[in-house]
C-alpha positions as a printed Julia matrix, in Angstrom:
76×3 Matrix{Float64}:
   0.0    0.0    0.0
   1.34   3.39  -0.95
   1.61   5.93   1.83
   1.82   9.7    1.88
   2.81  12.14   4.58
   0.27  14.74   5.69
   0.37  17.48   8.3
  -2.38  17.85  10.89
  -2.79  20.54  13.51
  -3.81  18.99  16.83
  -3.6   20.19  20.41
  -0.22  19.87  22.1
  -1.39  17.22  24.58
  -2.51  14.93  21.75
   0.71  15.61  19.84
   2.81  14.73  22.88
   0.82  11.53  23.44
   1.44  10.52  19.81
   5.15  11.31  20.02
   5.6    9.4   23.27
   4.37   6.0   22.08
   6.52   3.33  20.47
   6.89   3.24  16.71
   4.7    0.1   16.62
   1.9    1.87  18.5
   2.36   4.97  16.33
   1.81   2.8   13.24
  -1.41   1.44  14.77
  -2.65   4.96  15.47
  -1.81   6.0   11.91
  -3.79   3.03  10.58
  -6.77   3.97  12.77
  -6.64   7.57  11.57
  -6.36   6.39   7.96
  -9.41   4.16   8.38
 -11.34   7.03   9.92
 -10.4    9.46   7.14
 -11.26   6.99   4.36
 -14.59   6.23   5.98
 -15.32   9.9    6.43
 -14.5   10.64   2.78
 -16.83   7.86   1.57
 -19.72   8.96   3.72
 -20.99  11.89   1.65
 -24.47  11.81   3.1
 -23.73  10.25   6.48
 -23.36  12.28   9.62
 -20.06  12.3   11.51
 -21.62  10.12  14.22
 -22.79   7.54  11.7
 -19.35   7.54  10.07
 -17.63   7.03  13.4
 -20.04   4.21  14.29
 -19.3    2.49  10.98
 -15.55   2.82  11.49
 -15.9    1.47  15.02
 -17.8   -1.55  13.75
 -15.15  -2.23  11.09
 -12.33  -1.9   13.61
 -14.09  -4.27  16.02
 -14.69  -6.8   13.24
 -10.94  -6.71  12.58
 -10.19  -7.48  16.22
  -9.83  -4.07  17.81
 -11.44  -4.17  21.23
 -12.1   -1.23  23.55
  -9.4   -2.64  25.83
  -6.81  -2.74  23.03
  -7.69   0.81  21.97
  -7.47   2.01  25.59
  -4.08   0.3   25.92
  -2.82   1.99  22.74
  -3.99   5.4   23.9
  -2.64   5.03  27.45
   0.86   3.74  26.61
   3.61   6.28  27.07
């Protein structure tokens, strides 16, 4: 899969959290963000909530549990 670098402006606490995780966890977060952005782009007529629900369902069907997500977000 081809990748491309983008720049996002986020609050400094979120940026620090991203920078402080391992490269493996950073890759997982990048995949999650990529899934979210692709889903959002495809959902022309869906609301943001509906899009997020759909992405959540896809992530869960691929094995992402709330516990795994919490672990990814809490690791420093």
